[in-house]
C-alpha positions, 0 to 999 in steps of 0.5 A: 503491428502490435504494441503488446510487448511494448505496452507490457514493458511500459505499464508492468510496474504501475500495474503491479503497484495498483495490484498490490493496492487492490486488497482492502487490507493492504489499502488500509495498511498504506493509509495508516502508513500515510500518517507515519511509520508503524510497527506490525504490532501497532498495525495489528492493534489499529486495524484489529487483524492478526499479526500473521495476516498483517505480516503477509500483506506487508510482504506484498507491499514490500515486494511491490516497493511501496513500503520499506523497513527499518530495524530498531532492535527487536522491532521493525518499523514500516514506512512508505517508500516515498511521498509519491506512494502517499500522494497516489494512494490519498488522491485515489482514496479521496477520489473514491470517497467523493464519488461514493458520497455523490451517489447518496 
């Protein structure tokens, strides 16, 4: 008896979410978004990365349903899709920092 198809169906969405967070740039973007909404321009300034690179990573995060957008005239504001995204990210972020600090 194989649980393969059931496992794939049951865990595909959560696996996709963690896959979207697997890039350091996307993790940094999500971290900034835990502080509140951001525009691409603000993310470019605070992260020191190019606009095309930030936009590419935001597309991945939107595709994974981790961020949502709201158009405001010519600007688009990005926010986390919900509080769960912030909690999952911040818990994982703090966990890795604690483990890293314990190693030194």
